Each structure stands twice: as structure tokens, then as C-alpha cells.
Residue, then its C-alpha position, 0 to 999 in steps of 0.5 A: m946783415e952786418l952785426k956791430r958789437p955794442v960800445p960800452p958807456s963811459q963811466p963818469e969820474l967822481e968829479d962829474c957828480c956835483r953832489s947836490g942830489c940831482v935827479p937823475c945823477v950822472f951815476d944814475l944815467y950811467e947805470e941806465a946806459l950800462a943796463r942797456y949796453e948789457k942787454e944789447l951785448a947779450a943780443y949781439e952775442a946771441a946773434l953771433a952764436a945763432r949765425a955760427t950754428a946756422p947752415g950757410p951756403a955750400r962751400r966750394r972745394 
């Protein structure tokens, strides 16, 4: 199974917000995407660590 490192979300520019009180605001959406990314990154790193410590096939000499 190939692991793919998650890609962080792009942070919106200040100009991306219209400042009219939208719900959700582009910054709210970014914060949600960032939280998802952080969970996915933690899972990715845990999978890498598990793979590094798991016994693999015998190596040939």
C-alpha cells in the first residue's frame, strides 16, 4: 500500500474575505480544512512510523 503525504490547504488572502459576515467565511472553511489536514498528517506519520518498525521480508545478502 502506497502512502501519500497529505497536502496542506491553501491559506486565503485577506482580500478573499468580503467582510460581510458570510457564514461560513473563507477563513472558517480554511480552519476546517486545516484541522482535517492536521488529522490526516498525524495518521500519515503514524502509518510511516508503524511501517518503519514492522518486520519486513528477510533481506538477501
